[in-house]
C-alpha positions as CSV (number, residue, x, y, z in Angstrom):
1,M,68.2,65.8,117.0
2,R,72.4,66.4,116.0
3,K,71.8,64.2,113.7
4,I,69.2,65.5,111.5
5,F,70.7,68.8,112.2
6,F,73.4,67.6,110.4
7,A,72.1,65.9,107.4
8,I,69.3,68.8,106.8
9,S,72.7,71.7,106.9
10,L,74.6,69.7,104.5
11,L,71.5,69.0,102.1
12,L,71.0,73.0,102.5
13,A,74.2,73.8,102.4
14,V,75.1,72.3,98.7
15,S,71.4,72.6,97.3
16,V,71.3,76.2,96.4
17,N,72.9,79.2,94.7
18,S,73.3,82.9,96.4
19,F,75.3,84.3,94.3
20,A,74.3,83.6,90.9
21,Q,71.0,84.2,89.0
22,F,69.6,81.2,86.5
23,D,69.6,81.4,82.8
24,I,67.5,78.1,82.1
25,D,67.0,78.6,78.2
26,A,70.7,79.4,75.9
27,P,69.5,82.2,73.3
28,I,70.1,79.9,70.6
29,K,69.0,76.1,71.0
30,W,70.8,73.1,68.5
31,N,68.7,69.9,67.1
32,A,69.5,67.4,64.8
33,R,67.8,64.8,62.3
34,I,69.4,62.5,59.8
35,E,67.8,62.2,56.2
36,P,68.7,60.3,52.9
37,A,71.2,62.0,50.4
38,E,71.6,60.1,47.9
39,Q,72.1,56.5,47.2
40,G,74.3,55.2,50.2
41,I,74.7,59.0,51.6
42,Y,73.0,60.6,54.6
43,E,73.0,64.0,55.9
44,I,73.1,65.3,59.4
45,L,70.9,68.3,59.6
46,V,71.9,70.1,62.6
47,T,69.4,73.2,63.1
48,A,69.3,76.8,64.8
49,S,66.6,78.0,66.5
50,M,66.6,81.3,67.8
51,D,64.7,84.8,67.8
52,G,65.2,87.7,65.4
53,L,67.9,89.2,68.0
54,W,70.3,86.5,68.3
55,H,72.7,85.2,65.4
56,T,76.2,82.9,65.8
57,Y,78.9,83.0,63.0
58,G,79.4,80.9,59.9
59,L,81.9,77.4,59.5
60,G,84.7,80.5,58.4
61,P,87.3,79.9,59.0
62,Y,88.1,83.6,59.9
63,D,91.7,84.2,60.7
64,G,91.8,87.4,63.1
65,G,88.3,87.7,62.7
66,P,84.8,86.2,65.0
67,N,85.0,82.6,66.5
68,P,83.2,80.3,63.7
69,T,80.6,78.0,64.2
70,V,82.4,74.4,64.2
71,L,80.1,71.0,63.4
72,T,81.7,68.0,64.8
73,V,80.3,64.1,64.0
74,S,81.6,61.3,65.1
75,G,80.4,57.6,66.3
76,Q,81.1,53.9,65.2
77,G,81.7,53.3,62.1
78,V,80.1,56.8,60.7
79,E,82.3,57.9,57.9
80,L,82.7,61.4,57.0
81,V,81.8,62.6,53.7
82,G,83.2,65.6,52.7
83,E,83.2,68.5,55.0
84,P,80.0,70.3,57.0
85,Y,78.7,73.3,55.1
86,I,75.5,75.2,55.2
87,K,72.5,73.9,53.4
88,Q,70.1,76.3,54.1
89,G,70.5,80.3,54.9
90,G,73.5,82.0,56.0
91,R,73.7,85.7,55.3
92,K,77.4,87.4,54.5
93,V,77.8,90.7,55.5
94,M,81.1,93.1,55.6
95,D,81.6,93.6,59.2
96,D,83.3,97.1,60.2
97,V,84.9,95.5,63.4
98,F,86.5,92.9,61.8
99,G,87.5,94.5,58.5
100,M,86.1,91.2,56.4
101,E,83.0,89.4,55.0
102,I,81.5,87.4,57.4
103,E,78.6,84.8,57.4
104,L,75.6,84.8,59.7
105,L,73.8,81.7,60.9
106,E,69.9,83.2,62.4
107,D,67.0,81.5,62.9
108,G,66.6,77.8,60.9
109,D,68.9,78.2,59.5
110,I,71.1,74.4,58.8
111,I,74.3,73.2,59.0
112,A,75.1,69.6,57.0
113,Q,77.7,66.7,57.2
114,K,77.5,64.3,54.8
115,V,78.0,60.6,56.1
116,R,78.4,56.8,54.8
117,F,77.4,54.1,57.8
118,A,80.0,51.1,57.2
119,S,78.6,47.4,58.1
120,D,79.8,47.1,61.7
121,A,78.0,51.2,62.2
122,S,76.9,51.2,65.8
123,G,75.7,53.2,69.3
124,P,74.9,56.6,68.8
125,I,76.1,59.6,66.5
126,K,77.5,62.4,68.3
127,A,76.8,65.8,66.4
128,V,79.3,68.7,68.9
129,V,78.4,71.9,67.9
130,E,80.6,74.9,68.9
131,Y,79.4,78.5,68.3
132,Q,79.1,81.8,70.4
133,A,76.0,83.7,70.5
134,C,75.7,87.3,69.8
135,T,73.6,89.9,69.6
136,Q,73.5,94.0,68.5
137,G,77.8,93.8,69.0
138,S,77.5,92.2,72.1
139,C,78.6,88.1,72.6
140,M,78.5,85.5,75.1
141,A,81.2,83.4,75.7
142,P,81.8,80.6,73.3
143,E,79.7,77.5,74.3
144,E,79.9,73.7,73.0
145,V,76.7,71.5,72.7
146,E,76.2,67.8,71.9
147,L,73.6,66.2,70.3
148,T,73.0,62.6,70.0
149,L,71.2,60.6,67.3
150,N,70.8,57.1,66.7
151,I,72.1,54.8,63.6
152,P,68.6,54.3,61.0
153,S,68.1,50.5,61.8
154,D,67.1,49.8,57.8
155,A,68.6,52.8,56.2
156,A,65.4,53.8,55.4
157,S,64.2,57.5,54.6
158,G,63.0,59.5,57.9
159,S,64.3,61.8,60.1
160,I,65.6,60.4,63.4
161,S,65.1,63.6,66.3
162,A,68.4,64.5,68.5
163,E,68.5,66.5,72.4
164,K,70.6,68.9,74.0
165,K,72.9,66.9,76.2
166,G,75.0,69.4,77.6
167,D,77.2,72.5,77.0
168,S,80.1,73.8,78.4
169,G,79.3,76.8,79.4
170,S,81.2,78.3,82.7
171,L,82.0,74.4,83.5
172,W,85.6,75.2,83.4
173,G,85.8,78.2,85.9
174,F,84.1,75.9,88.5
175,I,86.0,72.8,87.8
176,L,89.6,75.5,88.7
177,E,86.8,76.3,91.4
178,A,86.6,72.8,93.2
179,I,90.3,72.0,92.5
180,A,91.0,75.1,94.7
181,W,88.3,73.9,97.5
182,G,89.8,70.8,97.2
183,L,93.4,71.9,97.8
184,V,91.9,73.9,100.5
185,A,90.1,71.1,102.1
186,L,93.5,69.1,102.7
187,L,94.7,71.5,104.7
188,T,92.0,71.8,107.5
189,P,93.0,70.3,110.5
190,C,90.1,67.6,111.1
191,V,91.4,66.5,107.5
192,F,95.4,66.2,107.9
193,P,95.0,64.3,111.0
194,M,93.5,61.4,109.2
195,I,96.1,60.8,107.3
196,P,98.5,59.0,109.6
197,M,95.3,57.1,110.2
198,T,95.0,56.0,106.9
199,V,98.5,55.4,106.6
200,S,98.2,52.9,110.1
201,F,95.6,50.9,108.2
202,F,96.9,50.3,104.7
203,L,100.6,49.8,106.3
204,K,99.2,46.6,107.2
205,Q,97.6,45.6,103.9
206,N,100.7,46.4,102.2
207,E,102.4,44.1,104.8
208,K,100.2,41.1,103.8
209,N,100.1,41.6,99.9
210,P,101.9,44.4,98.6
211,A,99.5,44.1,95.2
212,K,96.6,43.4,97.2
213,G,97.5,46.3,99.4
214,R,98.0,49.2,96.1
215,F,94.6,47.4,95.0
216,M,92.9,48.7,98.1
217,A,94.2,51.7,98.4
218,I,92.8,52.7,94.5
219,L,89.6,51.1,95.8
220,Y,89.9,53.5,98.9
221,G,90.4,56.9,96.7
222,I,87.1,55.2,94.1
223,C,85.2,55.3,97.7
224,I,85.9,58.7,98.8
225,V,84.7,60.3,95.4
226,L,81.6,57.9,95.3
227,I,80.3,58.6,99.0
228,Y,81.3,62.3,98.3
229,T,79.2,62.8,95.3
230,I,76.5,60.1,94.6
231,P,74.3,61.8,97.3
232,I,74.6,65.6,95.5
233,A,73.7,63.5,92.1
234,V,70.9,62.1,93.6
235,I,69.3,64.7,95.5
236,I,69.3,67.2,92.0
237,L,68.6,64.2,89.7
238,L,65.6,63.0,92.0
239,T,64.4,67.0,92.0
240,Y,64.9,67.1,87.5
241,I,62.9,64.0,87.2
242,I,60.3,64.5,89.3
243,G,59.3,68.4,87.8
244,G,62.1,69.0,85.2
245,Q,65.1,71.1,84.2
246,N,62.6,74.0,84.7
247,F,60.9,72.8,88.3
248,A,64.6,71.9,89.4
249,A,65.8,75.7,88.5
250,D,62.8,77.4,89.6
251,I,63.0,75.4,92.9
252,F,67.1,76.7,92.8
253,N,65.5,80.1,92.6
254,W,63.6,80.8,95.7
255,L,65.8,79.2,97.8
256,A,68.2,81.6,96.6
257,T,66.3,84.5,97.7
258,S,64.2,82.5,100.3
259,W,64.1,82.8,104.2
260,I,66.1,79.7,103.7
261,N,69.1,82.3,103.7
262,V,68.5,82.8,107.1
263,L,69.4,79.1,108.0
264,F,72.6,79.6,105.6
265,F,73.7,82.3,107.6
266,L,73.3,80.5,110.9
267,I,75.0,77.2,109.6
268,F,77.6,79.1,108.9
269,V,78.0,81.0,111.9
270,V,78.1,77.6,113.7
271,F,80.7,76.5,111.6
272,A,83.0,80.0,112.6
273,L,82.2,79.8,116.2
274,S,83.5,75.9,116.2
275,F,86.1,76.9,114.4
276,F,87.2,79.5,117.3
277,G,86.9,76.6,119.8
278,A,83.6,77.4,121.1
279,F,82.8,74.2,120.9
280,E,83.8,70.8,118.9
281,L,81.6,70.5,116.1
282,V,81.3,66.6,114.9
283,L,78.7,63.7,113.8
284,P,77.8,61.8,117.0
285,S,80.2,59.5,118.0
286,S,77.7,56.9,117.3
287,V,77.7,56.6,114.0
288,V,81.2,57.5,113.6
289,N,82.7,54.8,116.0
290,K,79.8,52.2,113.9
291,T,81.8,52.8,110.7
292,D,85.1,53.0,112.0
293,S,84.4,50.2,113.5
294,K,83.4,48.3,110.3
295,S,86.4,49.4,108.6
296,N,88.6,47.1,110.9
297,R,87.1,44.1,109.2
298,G,89.3,44.4,106.3
299,G,88.9,43.5,102.7
300,I,86.1,46.0,100.2
301,L,83.8,46.0,102.7
302,G,86.6,47.5,105.4
303,V,87.8,49.9,102.6
304,F,85.1,51.0,102.5
305,F,84.5,52.1,105.8
306,M,87.5,53.2,106.5
307,A,86.9,56.0,103.1
308,L,82.8,56.8,105.0
309,T,84.5,57.3,108.3
310,L,86.8,59.9,106.4
311,V,84.7,61.8,105.0
312,L,82.2,61.5,108.7
313,V,85.2,62.4,110.5
314,S,86.4,65.2,108.6
315,F,82.4,66.8,108.4
316,S,82.6,69.8,109.7
317,C,85.8,71.4,108.0
318,T,84.8,69.9,105.0
319,G,81.1,70.5,104.8
320,P,80.9,74.5,104.5
321,I,83.7,73.9,101.6
322,V,81.9,71.5,99.6
323,G,78.3,74.0,100.2
324,S,80.3,76.9,99.2
325,A,81.4,74.7,96.3
326,I,78.1,73.5,95.2
327,I,76.7,76.6,96.3
328,K,78.9,78.9,93.1
329,S,77.8,76.0,90.7
330,M,74.3,75.9,90.6
331,Q,72.8,78.0,88.0
332,G,69.8,76.0,87.0
333,E,72.1,73.6,85.7
334,I,71.7,69.4,86.1
335,I,75.3,68.4,85.1
336,T,77.6,71.3,86.4
337,P,76.8,70.6,89.9
338,I,77.8,67.2,89.9
339,I,80.9,67.4,87.9
340,V,82.1,70.4,89.9
341,M,81.4,68.1,93.5
342,L,83.2,65.1,91.6
343,V,86.2,67.4,90.4
344,F,86.3,68.1,94.6
345,S,86.7,64.8,95.4
346,I,89.1,64.0,93.2
347,V,91.2,66.7,94.4
348,F,90.3,65.4,98.1
349,A,91.1,62.1,97.4
350,I,94.6,61.9,95.7
351,P,96.6,62.5,98.6
352,F,95.1,60.0,101.0
353,T,95.2,57.3,97.7
354,I,98.8,58.2,97.4
355,F,99.4,57.4,101.6
356,A,97.6,54.5,101.2
357,F,99.4,53.3,98.2
358,A,102.7,54.3,99.4
359,P,102.7,54.7,103.5
360,S,106.5,55.3,103.8
361,L,106.0,58.9,102.3
362,L,104.3,60.0,105.8
363,K,107.6,60.5,107.2
364,K,107.7,63.3,104.6
365,L,105.1,64.9,105.9
366,P,105.0,68.3,108.6
367,K,103.7,66.9,112.0
368,S,100.3,68.2,113.1
369,G,100.5,71.1,115.7
370,G,99.7,74.7,116.2
371,W,100.2,75.7,112.7
372,L,97.2,73.5,111.7
373,N,94.8,75.4,114.5
374,T,95.8,78.7,112.8
375,V,94.5,77.7,109.5
376,K,91.3,76.4,111.3
377,V,90.4,79.9,112.9
378,V,91.4,82.1,109.6
379,L,88.5,79.8,108.2
380,G,86.3,80.5,110.7
381,F,87.2,84.5,110.2
382,V,86.4,84.3,106.2
383,E,83.0,81.7,106.9
384,L,81.9,84.0,109.4
385,A,82.5,87.3,106.8
386,L,80.7,85.1,104.0
387,G,77.7,83.8,105.6
388,M,76.7,87.5,105.9
389,K,76.1,87.8,102.1
390,F,73.2,84.9,103.4
391,L,71.4,87.4,105.3
392,S,71.7,90.4,102.9
393,V,70.1,88.1,100.3
394,A,66.9,87.7,102.5
395,D,67.4,91.4,104.0
396,Q,66.3,92.8,100.7
397,T,64.7,89.7,98.9
398,Y,61.5,90.6,102.5
399,H,62.6,94.4,103.1
400,W,63.6,94.0,106.7
401,G,66.6,96.8,106.8
402,I,68.5,94.7,109.4
403,L,71.5,95.2,107.8
404,D,71.8,98.1,105.2
405,R,74.8,98.6,103.6
406,E,77.0,100.5,106.1
407,V,75.9,97.8,109.4
408,Y,77.4,94.9,106.6
409,L,80.5,97.1,105.5
410,A,80.5,97.7,109.8
411,F,81.1,94.0,110.4
412,W,83.7,93.3,107.5
413,I,85.5,95.9,108.6
414,V,85.6,94.8,111.8
415,I,86.5,91.3,110.6
416,A,89.0,92.3,108.9
417,G,91.1,94.2,111.4
418,L,91.0,91.2,114.2
419,L,91.8,88.9,111.6
420,G,94.9,91.1,110.9
421,M,95.4,91.3,114.8
422,Y,95.2,87.3,115.0
423,L,97.4,86.8,112.5
424,L,99.6,89.5,114.1
425,G,99.5,87.2,117.4
426,K,97.9,89.5,119.4
427,I,94.4,87.4,120.2
428,R,95.0,83.9,120.9
429,F,92.0,81.4,120.9
430,K,91.7,78.0,122.7
431,Y,94.3,76.1,121.1
432,D,96.2,78.2,119.7
433,S,100.3,77.4,120.7
434,E,102.0,80.1,121.9
435,S,104.9,81.8,120.0
436,D,107.4,84.5,120.6
437,H,107.6,85.4,116.9
438,V,105.5,86.3,113.8
439,G,106.4,84.4,110.9
440,V,106.6,86.1,107.1
441,G,103.6,84.7,106.0
442,R,101.3,85.6,108.6
443,L,102.9,89.5,108.3
444,I,102.3,89.3,105.1
445,L,98.4,87.9,105.2
446,S,98.2,90.5,108.3
447,I,98.7,93.5,105.8
448,I,96.5,91.9,103.4
449,C,93.6,92.0,105.8
450,F,95.0,95.5,107.2
451,A,95.1,96.7,103.6
452,F,91.6,95.8,103.0
453,M,90.1,97.3,106.2
454,V,91.2,100.8,105.4
455,Y,89.9,99.7,101.7
456,M,86.4,99.1,103.6
457,I,86.2,102.5,105.4
458,P,85.6,105.2,102.9
459,G,82.6,103.1,101.8
460,M,80.9,104.1,105.1
461,W,80.3,107.4,104.0
462,G,79.3,106.4,100.2
463,A,82.8,105.0,98.3
464,P,81.3,103.0,96.2
465,L,83.9,100.1,96.5
466,K,83.6,99.1,93.1
467,A,86.0,95.8,93.9
468,L,82.9,94.7,96.2
469,S,80.4,96.1,94.5
470,G,79.0,92.4,93.8
471,Y,78.7,91.4,97.0
472,L,77.6,94.1,98.9
473,P,74.2,95.7,99.4
474,P,73.1,98.6,97.1
475,I,74.8,101.9,97.8
476,Q,71.0,102.7,98.4
477,T,70.0,101.2,101.1
478,Q,73.0,103.1,103.3
479,D,71.6,105.6,105.8
480,F,74.0,108.6,105.5
481,V,75.9,109.1,102.0
482,V,78.4,112.6,101.0
483,P,77.1,114.2,97.8
484,Y,78.7,113.4,94.9
485,T,79.7,114.9,91.2
486,S,79.5,112.7,87.9
487,G,80.6,114.6,85.1
488,S,77.6,116.8,83.8
489,A,74.9,114.5,86.2
490,V,75.2,115.8,90.0
491,G,73.2,114.4,92.5
492,T,73.3,112.8,95.9
493,Y,72.6,109.2,96.0
494,Q,69.0,108.0,98.0
495,A,68.9,106.9,101.2
496,A,67.2,104.1,102.2
497,G,63.4,105.7,103.0
498,T,63.3,108.6,101.8
499,S,61.1,109.6,98.3
500,V,63.1,111.1,95.5
501,S,59.4,111.1,94.0
502,S,58.3,113.9,96.7
503,A,61.7,115.5,96.6
504,M,62.2,116.0,93.3
505,N,58.4,116.8,92.1
506,V,57.9,113.8,90.6
507,P,55.0,112.0,90.4
508,E,54.5,109.1,93.0
509,R,55.1,105.5,91.7
510,K,54.0,102.2,93.2
511,Y,56.2,100.7,95.0
512,S,59.0,103.3,95.7
513,D,58.4,103.3,99.3
514,K,60.7,99.7,99.6
515,L,62.0,100.1,95.8
516,H,64.9,102.3,95.1
517,L,67.4,103.0,92.0
518,P,71.0,103.4,92.5
519,H,73.2,106.9,92.0
520,G,69.7,109.3,92.8
521,L,68.0,107.9,89.4
522,I,64.2,107.7,89.5
523,G,62.9,104.8,88.0
524,Y,59.3,103.0,87.5
525,F,59.1,99.7,89.4
526,T,55.6,98.0,87.0
527,F,56.1,98.2,83.4
528,D,52.7,99.8,82.6
529,E,53.8,102.7,84.7
530,A,56.9,103.0,83.0
531,L,54.9,102.9,79.3
532,R,52.7,105.5,80.3
533,A,55.6,108.0,81.4
534,S,57.3,107.1,78.1
535,K,54.6,108.3,76.0
536,E,53.9,111.2,78.5
537,Q,57.6,112.2,78.6
538,D,58.4,111.3,75.2
539,K,61.2,109.2,76.0
540,P,62.3,105.6,75.3
541,I,62.3,103.2,78.0
542,F,65.2,101.8,79.5
543,F,64.5,98.4,80.6
544,D,66.1,96.5,83.5
545,F,65.4,93.4,84.6
546,T,67.5,92.4,87.8
547,G,67.3,90.9,91.6
548,H,68.6,91.8,94.9
549,G,70.2,88.8,95.1
550,C,72.2,89.5,91.5
551,V,75.6,89.6,91.9
552,N,76.5,91.1,88.2
553,C,73.2,93.5,88.6
554,R,75.6,95.3,91.0
555,E,78.1,94.9,89.9
556,M,76.9,96.8,86.6
557,E,75.6,99.4,88.3
558,A,78.9,100.4,90.3
559,R,80.6,100.1,87.7
560,V,79.2,100.7,83.9
561,W,76.0,103.1,85.3
562,S,78.0,105.1,87.5
563,S,80.0,106.3,84.1
564,P,79.3,109.8,84.1
565,K,78.2,109.8,80.3
566,V,76.5,106.7,80.9
567,L,74.2,108.4,84.2
568,E,73.9,110.7,81.9
569,M,72.3,109.2,79.3
570,L,70.2,107.3,81.7
571,R,69.0,110.3,84.1
572,N,67.9,112.9,80.8
573,D,67.2,110.3,78.2
574,F,65.1,107.3,79.3
575,V,62.2,106.3,81.4
576,I,63.5,103.8,83.8
577,C,61.6,100.6,84.3
578,S,63.3,98.5,86.7
579,L,61.4,95.2,87.1
580,Y,62.7,92.7,90.5
581,G,62.6,89.1,89.7
582,D,63.7,88.4,92.9
583,D,61.1,90.5,95.6
584,K,59.2,88.6,98.2
585,M,56.6,91.8,98.0
586,E,52.5,91.3,97.5
587,V,51.7,93.6,95.4
588,L,48.8,95.7,95.1
589,P,45.5,93.6,94.6
590,E,45.0,95.0,90.7
591,D,49.0,93.8,89.6
592,Y,47.9,90.5,90.7
593,K,48.6,87.6,87.4
594,T,46.1,85.1,86.9
595,L,47.7,82.4,84.8
596,A,45.7,79.9,83.0
597,D,45.7,77.1,85.2
598,G,43.8,80.0,87.3
599,T,46.7,79.9,89.7
600,V,46.5,83.9,91.0
601,L,50.2,85.0,91.4
602,K,50.4,87.6,94.1
603,G,54.5,88.1,95.0
604,M,56.4,90.5,93.0
605,G,59.1,88.4,92.0
606,K,57.4,85.8,90.2
607,I,54.9,88.3,88.4
608,N,58.0,89.9,87.1
609,S,60.0,86.6,86.4
610,R,56.6,85.2,84.4
611,F,56.3,88.6,82.4
612,V,59.8,88.9,81.3
613,F,59.9,85.5,80.0
614,E,56.6,85.8,78.4
615,K,57.3,88.3,76.7
616,F,60.9,88.2,75.7
617,Q,61.8,85.2,76.8
618,A,64.2,85.9,79.0
619,N,64.6,84.8,83.0
620,A,68.4,85.8,83.3
621,Q,70.0,88.6,85.4
622,P,71.1,91.4,84.6
623,F,68.8,91.9,81.2
624,Y,68.9,95.1,79.5
625,L,66.3,96.5,76.7
626,V,65.6,100.0,75.1
627,L,61.8,99.4,74.3
628,D,59.8,102.1,72.4
629,S,56.4,103.5,74.4
630,E,54.7,100.6,72.8
631,G,57.2,97.7,74.3
632,G,58.8,97.0,71.3
633,I,62.7,96.0,70.9
634,L,65.2,99.2,70.0
635,S,68.2,98.1,71.0
636,G,69.3,94.8,72.6
637,P,69.7,92.6,75.0
638,M,72.9,93.8,76.7
639,G,73.1,91.3,79.7
640,Y,76.5,91.5,82.1
641,N,79.0,93.7,80.0
642,L,81.5,96.0,82.1
643,N,82.9,97.4,79.2
644,V,81.1,101.0,79.3
645,D,81.6,101.9,75.4
646,N,79.8,98.7,75.1
647,Y,77.2,100.0,76.8
648,L,77.1,103.4,75.4
649,D,77.0,102.4,72.1
650,F,73.5,99.9,73.4
651,L,71.9,103.0,74.5
652,R,72.7,105.5,72.0
653,K,71.3,102.6,69.2
654,G,68.2,102.3,71.4
655,L,67.8,106.2,71.3
656,D,68.2,106.7,67.8
657,S,66.0,104.1,66.7
658,Y,63.4,105.9,68.9
659,R,64.2,109.2,67.5
660,E,63.7,107.7,63.6
661,L,60.2,106.6,64.9
662,R,59.3,109.7,65.8
């Protein structure tokens, strides 16, 4: 039973993202083909596919201007002829922001690169496109996509298609986080004591044959990396192979917002209690002993089992860290989580490889002692606080109402205060060493904890706490708040369970008994109702595709929507339509959606996600548009953007366009 529990725990913890939403389809897609151009010369043609809302920039260069699109072609025996050029399309405009003429690439435009193939040309051709997708004055982060083509076998005419191999996205951010987690894992008490064991094992290897010992040390590090990485890669790739990338993203999206989050919460609580010393959380001794005994055989097999023993013994400390690293990277990607796991395992394995390579370095390490248990207890407090996010996501998507904002804050305030007291030595756990003084490091950390606690206290009465807005339940779930004044927009935050419609003489709206907007705003939670209200009130629609588990949505609402000018426009000039893509509520029968294959969708989240994807070809959150009374796009889309001025421009453009249509 214990084996099953730990296997399921590790599998689930590394297979879900609870902090981010999925973006399956990039706004700009690229494909490539090869066509003969002239005698002995071929053209690699790279075509951009996008809807009319998006564009990217030309080849430049733009000194002091926007990021140009860059095409780089490489391959064995592939000789470039000239520079890349725009073969089709390209629209030149005067950009007032940059004060220069720039070229825009739009749907169907083609970038070309002429090439010549040498007699020894072989292998694939790689065409790498670096670009920045922009729309309505708002741009996404620069991205990179690699397209792979085959060299024509007979240099005959025709075309060879290419598919997207991968893009960079925010990969570097995930890699840096994986490096940080790998370094943290080395300080955990179940990992640190494994260093002497490693040195002891390889000291014998070095004594017998130094050259062989060094080879075994390198092999040891490789085995650690493979043991950590391969299982994760197999799980992700199998899911992808079975149903494709959309299928994998749908599974992860369901896991990210389903009742499974309660299980994650319980797992984090169990780890926290173990770190506090309530019990020792280890894999079954029979598993560890069996692998450890095989590691004594020596040779390559012995090195492998030595690495496996390290991974198994350190599981109780690295398990939640590995899970957190993967959770942060699962955004519908297939390669990114594997790379994150690979980076984490490399960082984790390097010190062990070094000590295996040169056992004498052990003498320079600090001795294991009470400081290691302090690290363990601090991690326990952190795990306990972070675990609550999982429970909060499930609570919001299923409308249980057990973890409203003030309850969530109360737990975090108490946890921060207890951690501060522990660091000051006012609380001691089972395995803590006695100390007659407090070190400078512990004092500084305790000050940070108490400062964090004091910062959160006003939130119990409705303070926005913008720095934490992405991780707290929305403020409209709070049972008691104080009145606020926001410029000329005065009102109160809506308390959970109240009906703003009845209080302000507004017609009752579907699902408004369970769904609420922040800052006392009144809106609609079905698209049809919003269209009718738009026609009746003669106002454009502010369209908001959001989610209960969307961290960026909460940040936008707390940092941008709360701006006096933005809030005033949303309250007075628009009909608000908020569609939740992860809500588990079953809608009324008249709102069921029947698919072409006869499948009937009844869940609000599934229906809304399908609607937004079919109508606007989008599934990322947050996703904002300004629409007319027929559902036509007037402005946007606008995504996660904390610049209030940009958001105001987006709203004003939509409002001005609507007025021009009247």
